[in-house]
ROKOL-820952 format. One record per atom (N, C-alpha, C): residue number from 1; residue in three letters; atom name; x, y, z. Coordinates in steps of 0.1 Angstrom, whole numbers, plus 2048, in hexadecimal, padded with zeros to 3 digits. Layout:
<pts>
{NUM; Ala; CA; {X; Y; Z}}
...
</pts>
This chain:
<pts>
{1; Met; N; {335; 44B; CFE}}
{1; Met; CA; {32D; 440; D02}}
{1; Met; C; {31E; 443; D02}}
{2; Asp; N; {316; 439; CFF}}
{2; Asp; CA; {307; 43B; CFE}}
{2; Asp; C; {302; 43F; D0C}}
{3; Glu; N; {2F8; 448; D0B}}
{3; Glu; CA; {2F1; 44C; D17}}
{3; Glu; C; {2E6; 441; D1A}}
{4; Leu; N; {2E6; 43B; D26}}
{4; Leu; CA; {2DD; 431; D2A}}
{4; Leu; C; {2D3; 436; D33}}
{5; Lys; N; {2C6; 433; D31}}
{5; Lys; CA; {2BB; 437; D3A}}
{5; Lys; C; {2B5; 42A; D3F}}
{6; Ile; N; {2B3; 42A; D4C}}
{6; Ile; CA; {2AE; 41E; D53}}
{6; Ile; C; {29F; 41D; D4F}}
{7; Trp; N; {29A; 412; D4B}}
{7; Trp; CA; {28C; 40F; D48}}
{7; Trp; C; {286; 407; D53}}
{8; Arg; N; {27C; 40D; D5A}}
{8; Arg; CA; {277; 408; D66}}
{8; Arg; C; {268; 404; D65}}
{9; Cys; N; {264; 3FB; D6E}}
{9; Cys; CA; {256; 3F8; D6F}}
{9; Cys; C; {24F; 403; D77}}
{10; Gly; N; {242; 402; D79}}
{10; Gly; CA; {23A; 40D; D80}}
{10; Gly; C; {23E; 40E; D8E}}
{11; Lys; N; {244; 404; D94}}
{11; Lys; CA; {248; 405; DA2}}
{11; Lys; C; {257; 408; DA4}}
{12; Gly; N; {25E; 40B; D99}}
{12; Gly; CA; {26C; 410; D9A}}
{12; Gly; C; {277; 405; D98}}
{13; His; N; {273; 3F9; D96}}
{13; His; CA; {27E; 3EF; D94}}
{13; His; C; {284; 3F0; D86}}
{14; Ala; N; {291; 3EF; D85}}
{14; Ala; CA; {297; 3F0; D78}}
{14; Ala; C; {295; 3E3; D70}}
{15; Leu; N; {28F; 3E5; D64}}
{15; Leu; CA; {28D; 3D9; D5B}}
{15; Leu; C; {298; 3D8; D50}}
{16; Gly; N; {29F; 3E3; D4E}}
{16; Gly; CA; {2A9; 3E4; D43}}
{16; Gly; C; {2AE; 3F2; D42}}
{17; Val; N; {2B5; 3F4; D37}}
{17; Val; CA; {2BA; 402; D34}}
{17; Val; C; {2B7; 405; D25}}
{18; Val; N; {2B4; 411; D22}}
{18; Val; CA; {2B2; 416; D14}}
{18; Val; C; {2BE; 41D; D0F}}
{19; Arg; N; {2C2; 41A; D03}}
{19; Arg; CA; {2CD; 421; CFD}}
{19; Arg; C; {2CA; 424; CEE}}
{20; Arg; N; {2D1; 42D; CE8}}
{20; Arg; CA; {2D0; 42F; CD9}}
{20; Arg; C; {2DB; 428; CD2}}
{21; Asn; N; {2D8; 420; CC8}}
{21; Asn; CA; {2E3; 41A; CC0}}
{21; Asn; C; {2E9; 424; CB7}}
{22; Gly; N; {2F2; 41F; CAE}}
{22; Gly; CA; {2FA; 428; CA5}}
{22; Gly; C; {2F1; 42F; C9B}}
{23; Arg; N; {2E5; 42A; C99}}
{23; Arg; CA; {2DC; 430; C8F}}
{23; Arg; C; {2D2; 439; C96}}
{24; Gly; N; {2D3; 43B; CA3}}
{24; Gly; CA; {2CA; 444; CAB}}
{24; Gly; C; {2BD; 43D; CAF}}
{25; Val; N; {2BC; 430; CAD}}
{25; Val; CA; {2B0; 429; CB1}}
{25; Val; C; {2B1; 424; CBF}}
{26; Glu; N; {2A6; 426; CC7}}
{26; Glu; CA; {2A6; 422; CD5}}
{26; Glu; C; {2A5; 412; CD6}}
{27; Gln; N; {2AD; 40D; CDF}}
{27; Gln; CA; {2AD; 3FE; CE2}}
{27; Gln; C; {2AB; 3FC; CF1}}
{28; Leu; N; {2A4; 3F2; CF4}}
{28; Leu; CA; {2A3; 3EE; D02}}
{28; Leu; C; {2AC; 3E2; D05}}
{29; Leu; N; {2B5; 3E4; D0E}}
{29; Leu; CA; {2BE; 3D9; D13}}
{29; Leu; C; {2B6; 3D3; D1F}}
{30; Leu; N; {2AF; 3C8; D1D}}
{30; Leu; CA; {2A6; 3C3; D27}}
{30; Leu; C; {2AE; 3B9; D30}}
{31; Tyr; N; {2AC; 3BC; D3D}}
{31; Tyr; CA; {2B3; 3B4; D47}}
{31; Tyr; C; {2AB; 3A7; D49}}
{32; Arg; N; {2B3; 39C; D4C}}
{32; Arg; CA; {2AC; 38F; D4E}}
{32; Arg; C; {2A4; 390; D5B}}
{33; His; N; {2A8; 397; D65}}
{33; His; CA; {2A1; 399; D72}}
{33; His; C; {2A1; 3A7; D75}}
{34; Ala; N; {296; 3AC; D7A}}
{34; Ala; CA; {294; 3BA; D7F}}
{34; Ala; C; {29D; 3BD; D8A}}
{35; Ile; N; {2A1; 3C9; D8C}}
{35; Ile; CA; {2AA; 3CD; D97}}
{35; Ile; C; {2A2; 3D7; DA0}}
{36; Ala; N; {2A2; 3D5; DAD}}
{36; Ala; CA; {29B; 3DE; DB6}}
{36; Ala; C; {2A5; 3E9; DBB}}
{37; Gly; N; {29E; 3F5; DBD}}
{37; Gly; CA; {2A5; 400; DC2}}
{37; Gly; C; {2B2; 404; DBB}}
{38; Gly; N; {2BC; 409; DC2}}
{38; Gly; CA; {2C8; 40E; DBC}}
{38; Gly; C; {2D3; 403; DBC}}
{39; Ser; N; {2CF; 3F7; DBB}}
{39; Ser; CA; {2D8; 3EC; DBC}}
{39; Ser; C; {2E3; 3ED; DB1}}
{40; Ser; N; {2EF; 3EA; DB4}}
{40; Ser; CA; {2FA; 3EB; DAB}}
{40; Ser; C; {2FF; 3DD; DA7}}
{41; Glu; N; {2F6; 3D3; DA8}}
{41; Glu; CA; {2FA; 3C5; DA5}}
{41; Glu; C; {2FC; 3C4; D96}}
{42; Gln; N; {304; 3BA; D92}}
{42; Gln; CA; {307; 3B7; D84}}
{42; Gln; C; {2FA; 3B2; D7E}}
{43; Val; N; {2F7; 3B6; D71}}
{43; Val; CA; {2EB; 3B2; D6B}}
{43; Val; C; {2EE; 3A9; D5F}}
{44; Asp; N; {2E4; 3A1; D5B}}
{44; Asp; CA; {2E4; 398; D4F}}
{44; Asp; C; {2DA; 39E; D45}}
{45; Val; N; {2DF; 3A3; D3A}}
{45; Val; CA; {2D6; 3A8; D30}}
{45; Val; C; {2D2; 39C; D27}}
{46; Met; N; {2C5; 39A; D27}}
{46; Met; CA; {2C0; 38E; D1F}}
{46; Met; C; {2BC; 391; D11}}
{47; Ala; N; {2B9; 39E; D0E}}
{47; Ala; CA; {2B5; 3A1; D00}}
{47; Ala; C; {2B7; 3B0; CFD}}
{48; Val; N; {2BA; 3B3; CF1}}
{48; Val; CA; {2BA; 3C0; CEC}}
{48; Val; C; {2AE; 3C2; CE3}}
{49; Val; N; {2A5; 3CA; CE7}}
{49; Val; CA; {298; 3CC; CE0}}
{49; Val; C; {298; 3D9; CD9}}
{50; Glu; N; {295; 3D8; CCC}}
{50; Glu; CA; {295; 3E5; CC4}}
{50; Glu; C; {287; 3E7; CBE}}
{51; Gly; N; {284; 3E0; CB4}}
{51; Gly; CA; {278; 3E3; CAC}}
{51; Gly; C; {26C; 3DB; CAF}}
{52; Ser; N; {267; 3DA; CBB}}
{52; Ser; CA; {25B; 3D2; CBE}}
{52; Ser; C; {253; 3D8; CC9}}
{53; Val; N; {248; 3D2; CCC}}
{53; Val; CA; {240; 3D6; CD7}}
{53; Val; C; {23E; 3CA; CE0}}
{54; Met; N; {241; 3CB; CEC}}
{54; Met; CA; {23F; 3C0; CF5}}
{54; Met; C; {23C; 3C4; D03}}
{55; Asp; N; {235; 3BC; D0B}}
{55; Asp; CA; {232; 3BF; D19}}
{55; Asp; C; {23D; 3B8; D21}}
{56; Ile; N; {243; 3BF; D2A}}
{56; Ile; CA; {24D; 3BA; D33}}
{56; Ile; C; {248; 3BA; D41}}
{57; Arg; N; {249; 3AE; D48}}
{57; Arg; CA; {244; 3AD; D56}}
{57; Arg; C; {250; 3AD; D5F}}
{58; Cys; N; {24F; 3B6; D69}}
{58; Cys; CA; {259; 3B7; D74}}
{58; Cys; C; {258; 3AA; D7C}}
{59; Asp; N; {264; 3A3; D7E}}
{59; Asp; CA; {264; 397; D85}}
{59; Asp; C; {265; 399; D94}}
{60; Ile; N; {265; 3A6; D99}}
{60; Ile; CA; {265; 3A9; DA7}}
{60; Ile; C; {257; 3AC; DAC}}
{61; Cys; N; {24F; 3B5; DA5}}
{61; Cys; CA; {242; 3B9; DA9}}
{61; Cys; C; {237; 3B4; DA0}}
{62; Gly; N; {23A; 3AF; D94}}
{62; Gly; CA; {230; 3AB; D8B}}
{62; Gly; C; {22A; 3B6; D82}}
{63; Glu; N; {22E; 3C2; D84}}
{63; Glu; CA; {229; 3CD; D7B}}
{63; Glu; C; {22D; 3CB; D6D}}
{64; Met; N; {224; 3CF; D64}}
{64; Met; CA; {227; 3CE; D55}}
{64; Met; C; {22A; 3DC; D50}}
{65; Arg; N; {234; 3DC; D46}}
{65; Arg; CA; {237; 3E8; D3F}}
{65; Arg; C; {238; 3E4; D30}}
{66; Thr; N; {234; 3ED; D27}}
{66; Thr; CA; {234; 3EA; D19}}
{66; Thr; C; {240; 3F1; D13}}
{67; Trp; N; {248; 3EA; D0C}}
{67; Trp; CA; {253; 3F0; D03}}
{67; Trp; C; {24D; 3F1; CF5}}
{68; Ala; N; {24D; 3FD; CF0}}
{68; Ala; CA; {248; 3FF; CE2}}
{68; Ala; C; {252; 405; CD9}}
{69; Ile; N; {252; 402; CCD}}
{69; Ile; CA; {25B; 407; CC3}}
{69; Ile; C; {25B; 416; CC3}}
{70; Gly; N; {267; 41C; CC3}}
{70; Gly; CA; {269; 42A; CC3}}
{70; Gly; C; {266; 430; CB5}}
{71; Gln; N; {265; 43D; CB4}}
{71; Gln; CA; {262; 443; CA7}}
{71; Gln; C; {26D; 441; C9D}}
{72; Ala; N; {27A; 442; CA1}}
{72; Ala; CA; {285; 440; C98}}
{72; Ala; C; {286; 432; C93}}
{73; Ala; N; {283; 428; C9C}}
{73; Ala; CA; {283; 41A; C98}}
{73; Ala; C; {278; 417; C8E}}
{74; Phe; N; {26D; 41D; C90}}
{74; Phe; CA; {261; 41C; C88}}
{74; Phe; C; {264; 421; C7A}}
{75; Glu; N; {26A; 42D; C79}}
{75; Glu; CA; {26E; 433; C6C}}
{75; Glu; C; {278; 42B; C65}}
{76; Arg; N; {282; 426; C6C}}
{76; Arg; CA; {28C; 41D; C66}}
{76; Arg; C; {285; 410; C60}}
{77; Leu; N; {27C; 40B; C68}}
{77; Leu; CA; {275; 3FF; C64}}
{77; Leu; C; {26D; 401; C57}}
{78; Met; N; {266; 40C; C57}}
{78; Met; CA; {25D; 410; C4C}}
{78; Met; C; {266; 413; C3F}}
{79; Ser; N; {271; 419; C41}}
{79; Ser; CA; {27A; 41C; C36}}
{79; Ser; C; {280; 410; C30}}
{80; His; N; {284; 406; C39}}
{80; His; CA; {289; 3F9; C34}}
{80; His; C; {27E; 3F2; C2D}}
{81; Tyr; N; {272; 3F1; C33}}
{81; Tyr; CA; {267; 3EA; C2D}}
{81; Tyr; C; {263; 3F0; C1F}}
{82; Gly; N; {263; 3FD; C1E}}
{82; Gly; CA; {260; 404; C12}}
{82; Gly; C; {26A; 400; C07}}
{83; Lys; N; {276; 400; C0A}}
{83; Lys; CA; {281; 3FC; C00}}
{83; Lys; C; {27F; 3EE; BFB}}
{84; Ser; N; {27E; 3E5; C04}}
{84; Ser; CA; {27D; 3D6; C01}}
{84; Ser; C; {270; 3D4; BF9}}
{85; Ser; N; {265; 3DB; BFD}}
{85; Ser; CA; {258; 3D9; BF7}}
{85; Ser; C; {258; 3DE; BE8}}
{86; Ser; N; {25E; 3EA; BE6}}
{86; Ser; CA; {25F; 3EF; BD9}}
{86; Ser; C; {268; 3E7; BD0}}
{87; Thr; N; {272; 3E2; BD5}}
{87; Thr; CA; {27B; 3D9; BCE}}
{87; Thr; C; {274; 3CC; BCA}}
{88; Asp; N; {26D; 3C6; BD3}}
{88; Asp; CA; {265; 3BA; BD0}}
{88; Asp; C; {25B; 3BD; BC5}}
{89; Asn; N; {254; 3C8; BC6}}
{89; Asn; CA; {249; 3CB; BBC}}
{89; Asn; C; {24F; 3CD; BAE}}
{90; Thr; N; {25B; 3D4; BAE}}
{90; Thr; CA; {262; 3D6; BA1}}
{90; Thr; C; {265; 3C9; B9A}}
{91; Glu; N; {26B; 3BF; BA2}}
{91; Glu; CA; {26E; 3B2; B9D}}
{91; Glu; C; {262; 3AB; B98}}
{92; Lys; N; {257; 3AC; BA0}}
{92; Lys; CA; {24A; 3A5; B9C}}
{92; Lys; C; {245; 3AB; B8F}}
{93; Asn; N; {246; 3B8; B8D}}
{93; Asn; CA; {241; 3BF; B81}}
{93; Asn; C; {249; 3BB; B75}}
{94; Lys; N; {257; 3B9; B77}}
{94; Lys; CA; {25F; 3B5; B6C}}
{94; Lys; C; {25B; 3A7; B67}}
{95; Thr; N; {259; 39E; B71}}
{95; Thr; CA; {255; 391; B6D}}
{95; Thr; C; {248; 390; B66}}
{96; Arg; N; {23E; 398; B6B}}
{96; Arg; CA; {231; 398; B64}}
{96; Arg; C; {232; 39E; B56}}
{97; Thr; N; {23A; 3A8; B54}}
{97; Thr; CA; {23C; 3AE; B47}}
{97; Thr; C; {242; 3A4; B3D}}
{98; Thr; N; {24D; 39D; B42}}
{98; Thr; CA; {253; 393; B3A}}
{98; Thr; C; {24A; 388; B36}}
{99; Thr; N; {242; 383; B3F}}
{99; Thr; CA; {238; 378; B3D}}
{99; Thr; C; {22E; 37D; B33}}
{100; Lys; N; {229; 389; B34}}
{100; Lys; CA; {21F; 38E; B2A}}
{100; Lys; C; {225; 38F; B1C}}
{101; Leu; N; {231; 393; B1B}}
{101; Leu; CA; {238; 394; B0E}}
{101; Leu; C; {23A; 387; B08}}
{102; Asn; N; {23E; 37D; B10}}
{102; Asn; CA; {240; 36F; B0B}}
{102; Asn; C; {232; 369; B07}}
{103; Glu; N; {227; 36C; B0D}}
{103; Glu; CA; {21A; 367; B0A}}
{103; Glu; C; {216; 36C; AFC}}
{104; Lys; N; {219; 378; AF8}}
{104; Lys; CA; {215; 37E; AEC}}
{104; Lys; C; {21B; 377; AE0}}
{105; His; N; {227; 371; AE1}}
{105; His; CA; {22E; 36C; AD6}}
{105; His; C; {22A; 35E; AD3}}
</pts>
């Protein structure tokens, strides 16, 4: 089972939990409502946040905390972007070459 770490605001209210997915990238399971203290009440997860930056406001005390993309998620994003970008450029170059050849005839 994944190890879960509680993600808290500056005053200690639980805003969600952090886990690593199957690829080792950290994800924030964001609660719909913050939880005070050691409450064991049932929670409603409203979002699974992975590759983004966002400010989360505690609905108990109003404190803000920023969730930022982790290093592993950033590297995965850049790896994916690099692959799709190079594929797109290769296709564009093929089209340009074909067009230039057709113009010469």
